[in-house]
C-alpha positions as CSV (number, residue, x, y, z in Angstrom):
1,M,97.5,159.2,164.9
2,V,99.2,161.5,167.5
3,G,102.6,160.3,166.2
4,Q,101.6,161.2,162.6
5,L,100.5,164.7,163.7
6,R,103.8,165.3,165.5
7,T,105.7,164.1,162.4
8,R,103.7,166.4,160.1
9,N,104.2,169.4,162.5
10,R,108.0,168.8,162.3
11,V,108.0,168.3,158.5
12,I,106.0,171.4,157.5
13,P,108.4,173.9,159.1
14,A,111.4,172.1,157.6
15,L,109.8,172.4,154.1
16,V,109.1,176.1,154.6
17,V,112.8,176.7,155.6
18,L,114.0,174.7,152.6
19,A,111.7,176.6,150.2
20,L,113.0,180.0,151.6
21,S,116.6,178.8,151.2
22,V,116.0,177.7,147.5
23,M,114.3,181.1,146.8
24,M,117.3,183.0,148.2
25,T,119.7,180.9,146.3
26,W,117.7,181.4,143.0
27,E,117.7,185.2,143.5
28,G,121.4,185.2,143.8
29,C,121.8,183.2,140.6
30,E,119.9,185.8,138.5
31,K,122.6,188.4,139.1
32,S,126.0,188.3,137.5
33,P,128.9,188.4,139.9
34,V,130.6,191.1,137.8
35,S,127.5,193.3,137.6
36,N,126.2,196.1,139.8
37,G,123.2,193.9,140.7
38,E,120.8,195.7,138.4
39,N,120.7,193.1,135.6
40,P,117.5,193.3,133.4
41,A,115.2,190.3,133.4
42,P,116.3,187.6,130.9
43,V,114.5,187.9,127.6
44,P,114.0,184.9,125.3
45,I,115.9,185.4,122.1
46,T,112.8,184.8,120.0
47,S,110.6,187.4,121.8
48,D,111.6,190.4,119.6
49,V,112.8,188.7,116.4
50,K,110.8,189.8,113.4
51,W,111.5,188.3,109.9
52,Q,110.4,189.7,106.6
53,V,110.8,188.5,103.1
54,V,113.4,190.6,101.2
55,Y,113.1,188.6,97.9
56,T,111.0,185.9,96.5
57,D,110.6,184.8,92.9
58,P,109.3,181.5,91.6
59,R,111.6,181.8,88.6
60,A,114.7,182.0,90.8
61,R,116.8,178.9,90.4
62,F,118.8,177.8,93.4
63,T,120.4,174.6,94.4
64,F,119.5,172.6,97.5
65,R,121.8,174.7,99.7
66,P,122.2,178.1,98.1
67,G,124.7,180.6,99.6
68,V,124.3,184.3,100.4
69,V,127.0,186.8,101.2
70,F,126.9,190.6,102.0
71,D,129.4,193.3,102.8
72,S,129.6,194.5,106.4
73,S,127.0,197.2,105.9
74,G,124.5,194.8,104.4
75,T,124.2,196.8,101.2
76,F,126.1,194.9,98.5
77,G,125.6,191.1,98.3
78,F,125.1,188.0,96.3
79,A,122.8,185.0,96.4
80,I,124.6,182.1,94.8
81,G,123.0,178.9,93.5
82,E,122.2,177.4,90.1
83,Q,121.7,181.1,89.2
84,T,123.6,184.0,90.8
85,Y,121.9,187.2,91.9
86,R,123.4,190.5,92.8
87,T,122.0,193.3,95.0
88,T,123.3,196.8,95.8
89,D,120.3,198.0,97.9
90,G,120.4,195.5,100.8
91,G,118.3,192.9,99.1
92,R,115.3,195.0,98.1
93,S,116.0,194.3,94.4
94,W,118.2,191.7,92.7
95,I,119.8,191.3,89.2
96,A,120.5,187.9,87.7
97,M,124.1,187.2,86.7
98,P,125.9,184.2,85.0
99,P,126.4,181.3,87.5
100,N,130.2,181.5,87.6
101,F,130.9,181.7,91.3
102,G,131.3,178.1,92.1
103,G,134.3,178.6,94.3
104,G,132.6,181.0,96.7
105,L,132.7,184.8,96.9
106,F,134.5,187.2,99.3
107,I,133.2,190.8,99.7
108,T,135.3,193.4,101.4
109,S,133.3,196.6,100.9
110,K,130.2,198.1,99.2
111,Q,132.1,198.1,95.9
112,V,134.8,195.4,96.1
113,A,134.3,191.6,95.9
114,Y,136.4,188.6,94.8
115,P,134.8,185.5,93.3
116,L,137.2,182.7,94.2
117,G,136.5,180.3,91.4
118,P,137.6,181.6,88.9
119,F,139.6,184.2,90.8
120,Q,138.2,187.7,89.8
121,K,137.7,191.1,91.3
122,T,135.1,193.9,91.0
123,T,135.6,197.4,92.2
124,D,132.2,198.7,91.0
125,A,129.8,196.4,92.9
126,G,129.7,193.8,90.2
127,E,129.2,196.0,87.2
128,S,132.5,194.8,85.7
129,W,135.0,192.0,86.6
130,L,138.8,191.6,86.2
131,R,140.2,188.1,86.1
132,I,143.2,187.6,88.5
133,A,145.9,185.1,87.5
134,T,146.8,182.4,90.0
135,P,150.1,180.5,90.2
136,A,148.4,177.4,88.9
137,N,145.2,176.3,87.3
138,S,144.4,173.6,89.9
139,G,144.0,174.9,93.4
140,R,142.0,176.8,95.9
141,V,142.0,180.5,96.8
142,I,141.7,181.4,100.5
143,P,140.9,185.0,101.3
144,V,142.1,186.9,104.4
145,T,141.8,190.6,103.6
146,E,141.3,192.7,100.5
147,D,145.0,192.4,99.6
148,L,146.1,189.2,101.4
149,F,145.2,185.8,99.9
150,F,146.6,182.3,100.0
151,F,146.5,179.9,97.1
152,L,146.8,176.1,97.6
153,E,148.2,174.4,94.5
154,F,147.4,170.7,94.4
155,I,149.9,168.4,92.8
156,P,148.6,164.8,92.2
157,L,150.9,161.9,93.3
158,G,149.0,158.8,92.3
159,T,146.3,158.3,94.9
160,W,147.7,161.1,97.0
161,F,148.8,164.7,96.5
162,N,151.3,167.3,97.6
163,T,150.3,171.0,98.2
164,V,152.3,174.1,97.3
165,C,151.2,177.1,99.2
166,W,151.4,180.6,97.7
167,K,150.7,184.0,99.1
168,T,149.8,187.4,97.7
169,E,149.8,190.6,99.6
170,D,148.8,192.9,96.7
171,G,145.4,191.4,95.7
172,G,146.9,188.9,93.3
173,S,149.2,191.2,91.3
174,S,152.2,189.0,92.5
175,W,152.5,185.7,94.3
176,T,155.2,184.3,96.6
177,K,155.9,180.6,97.1
178,M,155.9,179.8,100.8
179,G,158.0,177.2,102.6
180,T,155.7,174.5,103.9
181,P,155.9,170.8,105.0
182,E,155.9,168.4,102.1
183,G,152.5,166.7,101.9
184,A,148.9,167.6,101.8
185,I,147.9,171.0,103.2
186,H,144.1,171.1,103.7
187,D,143.7,174.7,105.0
188,V,145.8,177.8,105.9
189,T,145.0,180.9,107.8
190,T,146.6,183.8,109.7
191,A,145.4,186.2,112.4
192,D,148.0,188.9,111.9
193,G,149.3,188.4,108.3
194,V,152.7,187.2,109.7
195,S,152.1,184.0,111.8
196,I,150.7,181.2,109.7
197,V,148.6,178.3,110.9
198,L,147.9,175.3,108.5
199,T,146.4,171.9,108.7
200,F,148.7,169.2,107.2
201,Q,148.6,165.5,106.5
202,G,151.7,163.7,105.5
203,S,150.1,160.6,104.0
204,P,146.6,159.2,103.5
205,N,146.5,157.3,106.8
206,A,148.4,159.8,108.9
207,P,146.6,162.0,111.4
208,I,146.0,165.7,110.5
209,S,148.3,168.0,112.3
210,L,148.3,171.8,113.0
211,Y,151.5,173.6,112.0
212,Y,152.3,177.0,113.3
């Protein structure tokens, strides 16, 4: 019994020292090494999130995964599904439109938007639309800015295909054919309008490579 008491007397101070050490270490972890030491207490991301319904209508027809897109101000937008809806007041009211935006939609301002399939343009928030000609009927439009777009033209080759890449820098008024590897280009992008990055596959069993 005396041996057990001595062991307990030694263990308890050791546990107290360990607890104090852990507390000091934890306090240090709460503060960022690049801050002035006055960081606010962490707040769960859900603590101040409030959601409200901006539109609901049992007559609205959407597919299983409808899409929604807005301009940067959150004023002009579309909800795209089996039926397309347009809003110009941040979603408080919606107007039904023909479902002709199967290729996606790219909005650049409160007035300007580009449906990508078929390729069109509106400059009056969807009141009227202008069809934009592409270099070929079969392909995919890839937007970058209001004026810069790429177009991937797919050319079937039996069970495989080649891709011709085109670029416009004037919103589709004119197109320039780009020099690219011969094979299948799956995607293309640019960060500065000059340097191009694309994903390329030379044959069905070949690995996909990044070209710069």
